[in-house]
Biopython code that builds the backbone (N, CA, C, O; Angstrom):
import numpy as np
from Bio.PDB.StructureBuilder import StructureBuilder

atoms = [
    (1, "MET", "N", (0.976, -1.118, -0.188)),
    (1, "MET", "CA", (0.165, 0.128, 0.115)),
    (1, "MET", "C", (0.773, 1.244, -0.163)),
    (1, "MET", "O", (0.257, 1.978, -1.006)),
    (2, "GLN", "N", (1.993, 1.625, 0.471)),
    (2, "GLN", "CA", (2.892, 2.527, 0.869)),
    (2, "GLN", "C", (3.629, 2.644, -0.649)),
    (2, "GLN", "O", (3.901, 3.732, -1.158)),
    (3, "GLU", "N", (3.904, 1.347, -1.282)),
    (3, "GLU", "CA", (4.524, 1.446, -2.106)),
    (3, "GLU", "C", (3.911, 2.332, -3.627)),
    (3, "GLU", "O", (4.566, 2.972, -4.449)),
    (4, "LEU", "N", (2.262, 2.024, -3.567)),
    (4, "LEU", "CA", (1.586, 2.993, -4.253)),
    (4, "LEU", "C", (1.307, 4.023, -4.069)),
    (4, "LEU", "O", (0.957, 4.651, -5.069)),
    (5, "GLU", "N", (1.304, 4.719, -2.798)),
    (5, "GLU", "CA", (1.127, 5.900, -2.207)),
    (5, "GLU", "C", (2.627, 6.641, -2.827)),
    (5, "GLU", "O", (2.656, 7.690, -3.471)),
    (6, "ILE", "N", (3.842, 5.789, -2.444)),
    (6, "ILE", "CA", (4.814, 6.540, -3.083)),
    (6, "ILE", "C", (5.192, 6.785, -4.371)),
    (6, "ILE", "O", (5.989, 7.661, -4.706)),
    (7, "LYS", "N", (4.593, 5.973, -5.144)),
    (7, "LYS", "CA", (4.775, 5.797, -6.976)),
    (7, "LYS", "C", (3.752, 7.084, -7.130)),
    (7, "LYS", "O", (4.088, 8.063, -7.797)),
    (8, "LYS", "N", (2.464, 7.004, -6.452)),
    (8, "LYS", "CA", (1.280, 8.199, -6.601)),
    (8, "LYS", "C", (2.117, 9.525, -6.380)),
    (8, "LYS", "O", (1.975, 10.485, -7.137)),
    (9, "LYS", "N", (2.948, 9.538, -5.370)),
    (9, "LYS", "CA", (3.476, 10.979, -4.938)),
    (9, "LYS", "C", (4.318, 11.448, -6.125)),
    (9, "LYS", "O", (4.326, 12.611, -6.529)),
    (10, "LYS", "N", (5.213, 10.176, -6.784)),
    (10, "LYS", "CA", (6.396, 10.780, -7.745)),
    (10, "LYS", "C", (5.734, 11.094, -8.788)),
    (10, "LYS", "O", (5.945, 12.225, -9.225)),
    (11, "LEU", "N", (4.935, 10.395, -9.371)),
    (11, "LEU", "CA", (3.902, 10.895, -10.547)),
    (11, "LEU", "C", (3.085, 11.998, -10.594)),
    (11, "LEU", "O", (2.760, 12.722, -11.535)),
    (12, "THR", "N", (2.787, 12.010, -9.344)),
    (12, "THR", "CA", (1.935, 13.837, -8.863)),
    (12, "THR", "C", (3.305, 15.075, -9.022)),
    (12, "THR", "O", (3.161, 16.175, -9.555)),
    (13, "THR", "N", (4.719, 14.504, -8.359)),
    (13, "THR", "CA", (5.581, 15.304, -8.349)),
    (13, "THR", "C", (6.172, 15.555, -10.044)),
    (13, "THR", "O", (6.632, 16.613, -10.474)),
    (14, "ARG", "N", (6.016, 14.358, -10.762)),
    (14, "ARG", "CA", (6.625, 14.445, -12.101)),
    (14, "ARG", "C", (5.698, 15.053, -13.101)),
    (14, "ARG", "O", (6.079, 15.389, -14.223)),
    (15, "SER", "N", (4.164, 15.219, -12.562)),
    (15, "SER", "CA", (3.069, 15.850, -13.379)),
    (15, "SER", "C", (3.182, 17.131, -13.360)),
    (15, "SER", "O", (3.204, 17.634, -14.483)),
    (16, "SER", "N", (3.269, 17.907, -12.415)),
    (16, "SER", "CA", (3.709, 19.094, -11.673)),
    (16, "SER", "C", (5.008, 19.523, -12.208)),
    (16, "SER", "O", (5.169, 20.739, -12.309)),
    (17, "GLU", "N", (5.852, 18.836, -12.526)),
    (17, "GLU", "CA", (7.308, 19.267, -13.281)),
    (17, "GLU", "C", (6.915, 19.641, -14.972)),
    (17, "GLU", "O", (6.988, 20.700, -15.594)),
    (18, "LEU", "N", (6.587, 18.621, -15.272)),
    (18, "LEU", "CA", (5.812, 18.460, -16.891)),
    (18, "LEU", "C", (4.933, 19.495, -17.178)),
    (18, "LEU", "O", (4.852, 20.040, -18.279)),
    (19, "THR", "N", (4.077, 19.854, -15.907)),
    (19, "THR", "CA", (3.254, 21.204, -16.596)),
    (19, "THR", "C", (3.708, 22.502, -16.563)),
    (19, "THR", "O", (3.393, 23.498, -17.215)),
    (20, "LEU", "N", (4.894, 22.215, -15.256)),
    (20, "LEU", "CA", (5.535, 23.807, -15.523)),
    (20, "LEU", "C", (6.580, 23.782, -16.801)),
    (20, "LEU", "O", (6.583, 24.852, -17.409)),
    (21, "ALA", "N", (7.428, 22.818, -17.305)),
    (21, "ALA", "CA", (7.963, 22.653, -18.344)),
    (21, "ALA", "C", (7.573, 23.220, -19.292)),
    (21, "ALA", "O", (8.203, 23.983, -20.024)),
    (22, "ILE", "N", (5.964, 22.728, -19.387)),
    (22, "ILE", "CA", (5.092, 23.133, -20.814)),
    (22, "ILE", "C", (4.686, 24.566, -20.561)),
    (22, "ILE", "O", (4.720, 25.362, -21.500)),
    (23, "ASP", "N", (4.386, 24.866, -19.614)),
    (23, "ASP", "CA", (4.048, 26.387, -19.483)),
    (23, "ASP", "C", (5.088, 27.279, -20.131)),
    (23, "ASP", "O", (4.809, 28.083, -21.021)),
    (24, "ARG", "N", (6.529, 27.058, -19.544)),
    (24, "ARG", "CA", (7.862, 27.389, -19.677)),
    (24, "ARG", "C", (7.956, 27.605, -20.978)),
    (24, "ARG", "O", (8.018, 28.758, -21.405)),
    (25, "LEU", "N", (7.981, 26.476, -21.836)),
    (25, "LEU", "CA", (7.924, 26.200, -23.322)),
    (25, "LEU", "C", (6.924, 27.171, -24.037)),
    (25, "LEU", "O", (7.315, 27.941, -24.914)),
    (26, "LYS", "N", (5.470, 27.099, -23.583)),
    (26, "LYS", "CA", (4.819, 28.070, -24.144)),
    (26, "LYS", "C", (4.947, 29.305, -24.060)),
    (26, "LYS", "O", (4.522, 29.967, -25.007)),
    (27, "ALA", "N", (5.606, 30.046, -22.840)),
    (27, "ALA", "CA", (5.678, 31.149, -22.915)),
    (27, "ALA", "C", (7.226, 31.616, -24.130)),
    (27, "ALA", "O", (7.396, 32.624, -24.816)),
    (28, "GLU", "N", (7.855, 30.722, -23.997)),
    (28, "GLU", "CA", (9.133, 30.763, -25.000)),
    (28, "GLU", "C", (8.559, 31.005, -26.354)),
    (28, "GLU", "O", (9.034, 31.788, -27.177)),
    (29, "ILE", "N", (7.407, 30.204, -26.529)),
    (29, "ILE", "CA", (7.142, 30.455, -28.033)),
    (29, "ILE", "C", (6.293, 31.493, -28.550)),
    (29, "ILE", "O", (6.154, 31.815, -29.730)),
    (30, "ASP", "N", (5.614, 32.090, -27.299)),
    (30, "ASP", "CA", (4.988, 33.278, -27.340)),
    (30, "ASP", "C", (5.994, 34.236, -27.707)),
    (30, "ASP", "O", (5.944, 34.960, -28.701)),
    (31, "LYS", "N", (7.000, 34.198, -26.767)),
    (31, "LYS", "CA", (7.974, 35.547, -26.997)),
    (31, "LYS", "C", (8.555, 35.711, -28.663)),
    (31, "LYS", "O", (8.774, 36.736, -29.309)),
    (32, "ALA", "N", (8.696, 34.294, -29.036)),
    (32, "ALA", "CA", (9.721, 34.098, -30.353)),
    (32, "ALA", "C", (8.541, 34.595, -31.174)),
    (32, "ALA", "O", (8.816, 35.481, -31.984)),
    (33, "THR", "N", (7.145, 34.143, -31.104)),
    (33, "THR", "CA", (6.161, 34.408, -31.897)),
    (33, "THR", "C", (5.883, 35.879, -32.190)),
    (33, "THR", "O", (5.533, 36.340, -33.276)),
    (34, "HIS", "N", (6.129, 36.652, -30.866)),
    (34, "HIS", "CA", (6.016, 37.991, -31.181)),
    (34, "HIS", "C", (7.091, 39.064, -31.644)),
    (34, "HIS", "O", (6.975, 40.151, -32.210)),
    (35, "LYS", "N", (8.313, 38.254, -31.129)),
    (35, "LYS", "CA", (9.705, 38.647, -31.990)),
    (35, "LYS", "C", (9.565, 38.507, -33.347)),
    (35, "LYS", "O", (9.820, 39.454, -34.091)),
    (36, "LEU", "N", (9.190, 37.445, -33.764)),
    (36, "LEU", "CA", (8.841, 37.270, -35.216)),
    (36, "LEU", "C", (8.159, 38.104, -36.035)),
    (36, "LEU", "O", (8.602, 38.760, -36.978)),
    (37, "ARG", "N", (6.757, 38.021, -35.505)),
    (37, "ARG", "CA", (5.780, 39.377, -35.988)),
    (37, "ARG", "C", (6.345, 40.542, -35.795)),
    (37, "ARG", "O", (6.118, 41.320, -36.722)),
    (38, "PHE", "N", (7.048, 41.002, -34.881)),
    (38, "PHE", "CA", (7.561, 42.326, -34.884)),
    (38, "PHE", "C", (8.772, 42.339, -35.820)),
    (38, "PHE", "O", (8.911, 43.418, -36.396)),
    (39, "SER", "N", (9.631, 41.453, -36.097)),
    (39, "SER", "CA", (10.660, 41.903, -37.147)),
    (39, "SER", "C", (10.346, 41.651, -38.669)),
    (39, "SER", "O", (11.056, 41.875, -39.650)),
    (40, "HIS", "N", (8.964, 41.072, -38.577)),
    (40, "HIS", "CA", (8.407, 41.020, -39.856)),
    (40, "HIS", "C", (7.855, 42.063, -40.378)),
    (40, "HIS", "O", (8.002, 42.519, -41.513)),
    (41, "ASP", "N", (6.975, 42.568, -39.205)),
    (41, "ASP", "CA", (6.588, 44.158, -39.368)),
    (41, "ASP", "C", (7.639, 45.131, -39.520)),
    (41, "ASP", "O", (7.219, 46.231, -39.879)),
    (42, "ILE", "N", (8.659, 45.062, -39.383)),
    (42, "ILE", "CA", (9.814, 46.255, -39.304)),
    (42, "ILE", "C", (10.030, 46.020, -40.805)),
    (42, "ILE", "O", (9.568, 46.816, -41.621)),
    (43, "GLU", "N", (10.799, 44.825, -41.218)),
    (43, "GLU", "CA", (10.880, 44.414, -42.584)),
    (43, "GLU", "C", (10.094, 44.599, -43.928)),
    (43, "GLU", "O", (10.396, 44.799, -45.104)),
    (44, "MET", "N", (8.820, 44.420, -43.123)),
    (44, "MET", "CA", (8.077, 45.003, -44.540)),
    (44, "MET", "C", (7.888, 46.271, -44.637)),
    (44, "MET", "O", (7.512, 46.654, -45.745)),
    (45, "MET", "N", (8.105, 47.488, -43.376)),
    (45, "MET", "CA", (7.850, 48.869, -43.661)),
    (45, "MET", "C", (9.088, 49.120, -44.239)),
    (45, "MET", "O", (9.097, 50.076, -45.014)),
    (46, "LEU", "N", (10.346, 48.409, -44.046)),
    (46, "LEU", "CA", (11.376, 48.919, -44.584)),
    (46, "LEU", "C", (11.729, 48.369, -46.103)),
    (46, "LEU", "O", (12.592, 48.849, -46.838)),
    (47, "SER", "N", (10.997, 47.422, -46.358)),
    (47, "SER", "CA", (11.497, 46.618, -47.545)),
    (47, "SER", "C", (10.733, 47.507, -48.962)),
    (47, "SER", "O", (9.606, 48.001, -48.955)),
    (48, "SER", "N", (11.547, 47.517, -49.908)),
    (48, "SER", "CA", (10.936, 48.394, -50.863)),
    (48, "SER", "C", (9.741, 47.920, -51.890)),
    (48, "SER", "O", (9.113, 48.659, -52.648)),
    (49, "ASP", "N", (9.570, 46.361, -51.707)),
    (49, "ASP", "CA", (8.796, 46.182, -52.467)),
    (49, "ASP", "C", (7.686, 45.578, -51.829)),
    (49, "ASP", "O", (6.892, 44.953, -52.531)),
    (50, "LYS", "N", (7.471, 45.683, -50.383)),
    (50, "LYS", "CA", (6.175, 45.066, -49.587)),
    (50, "LYS", "C", (5.586, 46.381, -49.033)),
    (50, "LYS", "O", (4.392, 46.369, -48.734)),
    (51, "GLY", "N", (6.279, 47.479, -48.870)),
    (51, "GLY", "CA", (6.086, 48.647, -47.822)),
    (51, "GLY", "C", (5.638, 49.727, -48.361)),
    (51, "GLY", "O", (5.816, 50.845, -47.875)),
    (52, "GLY", "N", (4.943, 49.463, -49.539)),
    (52, "GLY", "CA", (3.841, 50.317, -50.566)),
    (52, "GLY", "C", (5.430, 51.589, -51.109)),
    (52, "GLY", "O", (5.323, 52.810, -51.223)),
    (53, "ASN", "N", (6.861, 50.673, -51.359)),
    (53, "ASN", "CA", (7.825, 51.396, -52.364)),
    (53, "ASN", "C", (8.374, 52.455, -51.179)),
    (53, "ASN", "O", (8.850, 53.493, -51.639)),
    (54, "PHE", "N", (8.372, 52.366, -50.119)),
    (54, "PHE", "CA", (8.865, 53.196, -49.141)),
    (54, "PHE", "C", (10.425, 52.706, -48.359)),
    (54, "PHE", "O", (10.368, 51.973, -47.372)),
    (55, "THR", "N", (11.754, 53.174, -48.887)),
    (55, "THR", "CA", (12.571, 52.585, -48.316)),
    (55, "THR", "C", (13.025, 53.465, -46.948)),
    (55, "THR", "O", (12.392, 54.406, -46.469)),
    (56, "PHE", "N", (14.254, 52.919, -46.465)),
    (56, "PHE", "CA", (14.642, 53.392, -45.266)),
    (56, "PHE", "C", (15.154, 55.487, -45.585)),
    (56, "PHE", "O", (15.319, 56.515, -44.928)),
    (57, "MET", "N", (15.184, 55.127, -46.647)),
    (57, "MET", "CA", (15.725, 56.460, -47.156)),
    (57, "MET", "C", (14.616, 57.402, -47.503)),
    (57, "MET", "O", (14.871, 58.587, -47.722)),
    (58, "HIS", "N", (13.162, 56.843, -47.576)),
    (58, "HIS", "CA", (12.210, 57.513, -47.547)),
    (58, "HIS", "C", (11.736, 58.059, -46.270)),
    (58, "HIS", "O", (11.219, 59.171, -46.159)),
    (59, "LEU", "N", (11.979, 57.035, -45.084)),
    (59, "LEU", "CA", (11.819, 57.529, -43.938)),
    (59, "LEU", "C", (12.778, 58.661, -43.473)),
    (59, "LEU", "O", (12.284, 59.443, -42.661)),
    (60, "ILE", "N", (14.060, 58.880, -43.848)),
    (60, "ILE", "CA", (14.867, 59.758, -42.835)),
    (60, "ILE", "C", (14.436, 61.013, -44.024)),
    (60, "ILE", "O", (14.533, 62.169, -43.611)),
    (61, "ILE", "N", (14.094, 60.864, -45.086)),
    (61, "ILE", "CA", (13.625, 62.022, -45.855)),
    (61, "ILE", "C", (12.375, 62.769, -45.217)),
    (61, "ILE", "O", (12.247, 63.972, -44.990)),
    (62, "ALA", "N", (11.596, 61.850, -45.019)),
    (62, "ALA", "CA", (10.252, 62.194, -44.294)),
    (62, "ALA", "C", (10.415, 63.274, -42.879)),
    (62, "ALA", "O", (10.031, 64.412, -42.612)),
    (63, "PHE", "N", (11.119, 62.327, -42.257)),
    (63, "PHE", "CA", (11.675, 63.122, -40.955)),
    (63, "PHE", "C", (12.566, 64.339, -40.686)),
    (63, "PHE", "O", (12.698, 65.190, -39.807)),
    (64, "ILE", "N", (13.149, 63.994, -41.935)),
    (64, "ILE", "CA", (13.902, 65.754, -41.997)),
    (64, "ILE", "C", (12.946, 66.858, -42.399)),
    (64, "ILE", "O", (12.893, 67.982, -41.899)),
    (65, "ILE", "N", (12.167, 66.349, -43.417)),
    (65, "ILE", "CA", (10.881, 67.467, -43.672)),
    (65, "ILE", "C", (10.095, 67.573, -42.346)),
    (65, "ILE", "O", (10.216, 68.726, -41.932)),
    (66, "GLY", "N", (9.598, 67.080, -41.803)),
    (66, "GLY", "CA", (8.837, 66.795, -40.594)),
    (66, "GLY", "C", (9.751, 68.067, -39.607)),
    (66, "GLY", "O", (9.331, 69.105, -39.095)),
    (67, "PHE", "N", (10.970, 67.532, -39.620)),
    (67, "PHE", "CA", (11.889, 68.286, -38.340)),
    (67, "PHE", "C", (12.027, 69.778, -39.227)),
    (67, "PHE", "O", (12.053, 70.757, -38.480)),
    (68, "PHE", "N", (12.087, 69.983, -40.193)),
    (68, "PHE", "CA", (12.395, 71.215, -40.744)),
    (68, "PHE", "C", (10.766, 72.286, -40.799)),
    (68, "PHE", "O", (10.707, 73.514, -40.751)),
    (69, "ILE", "N", (9.929, 71.570, -40.879)),
    (69, "ILE", "CA", (8.629, 72.088, -40.512)),
    (69, "ILE", "C", (8.123, 72.618, -39.666)),
    (69, "ILE", "O", (7.545, 73.704, -39.684)),
    (70, "GLY", "N", (8.351, 71.611, -38.478)),
    (70, "GLY", "CA", (8.243, 72.084, -37.000)),
    (70, "GLY", "C", (9.183, 73.136, -36.508)),
    (70, "GLY", "O", (8.810, 73.867, -35.591)),
    (71, "TYR", "N", (10.603, 73.307, -37.139)),
    (71, "TYR", "CA", (11.354, 74.772, -36.955)),
    (71, "TYR", "C", (10.700, 75.271, -37.536)),
    (71, "TYR", "O", (10.294, 75.730, -36.468)),
    (72, "LEU", "N", (10.030, 75.763, -38.322)),
    (72, "LEU", "CA", (9.561, 76.666, -38.961)),
    (72, "LEU", "C", (8.561, 77.579, -38.376)),
    (72, "LEU", "O", (8.522, 78.800, -38.222)),
    (73, "PHE", "N", (7.662, 76.474, -38.064)),
    (73, "PHE", "CA", (6.520, 76.562, -37.246)),
    (73, "PHE", "C", (6.600, 77.048, -35.758)),
    (73, "PHE", "O", (5.717, 77.800, -35.346)),
    (74, "LEU", "N", (7.770, 76.593, -34.813)),
    (74, "LEU", "CA", (8.012, 76.997, -34.055)),
    (74, "LEU", "C", (8.885, 78.326, -34.112)),
    (74, "LEU", "O", (8.977, 78.904, -33.029)),
    (75, "ASN", "N", (9.481, 78.855, -35.090)),
    (75, "ASN", "CA", (10.243, 80.224, -35.306)),
    (75, "ASN", "C", (8.603, 80.909, -35.527)),
    (75, "ASN", "O", (8.451, 81.835, -34.730)),
    (76, "ALA", "N", (7.731, 80.746, -36.145)),
    (76, "ALA", "CA", (6.512, 81.492, -36.486)),
    (76, "ALA", "C", (5.770, 81.838, -35.324)),
    (76, "ALA", "O", (4.989, 82.773, -35.497)),
    (77, "ILE", "N", (5.806, 81.262, -34.016)),
    (77, "ILE", "CA", (5.144, 81.215, -33.123)),
    (77, "ILE", "C", (5.821, 82.088, -32.147)),
    (77, "ILE", "O", (5.277, 83.049, -31.603)),
    (78, "ILE", "N", (7.127, 81.676, -31.938)),
    (78, "ILE", "CA", (8.197, 82.490, -31.165)),
    (78, "ILE", "C", (8.378, 84.154, -31.577)),
    (78, "ILE", "O", (9.213, 84.847, -30.995)),
]
sb = StructureBuilder()
sb.init_structure("model")
sb.init_model(0)
sb.init_chain("A")
sb.init_seg("    ")
for serial, (resi, resn, name, xyz) in enumerate(atoms, 1):
    if name == "N":
        sb.init_residue(resn, " ", resi, " ")
    sb.init_atom(name, np.array(xyz, "f"), 0.0, 1.0, " ", f" {name:<3s}", serial, name[0])
structure = sb.get_structure()
């Protein structure tokens, strides 16, 4: 009878260890999926064939123009 209780305890412990390992792996999979999705979105944004033909140079030029317009606007106010 005690042997069965010991086996039951060992199996319960092993089951909880496996459950924790599965949860840990699920969390890692979720993190990897998020990173993959994020990197895919960045790649689409910066690639010339998928992002509406906008390259990184377009983003830099748009930033400079926006910065210049903001500078002119602030100078007009002050």
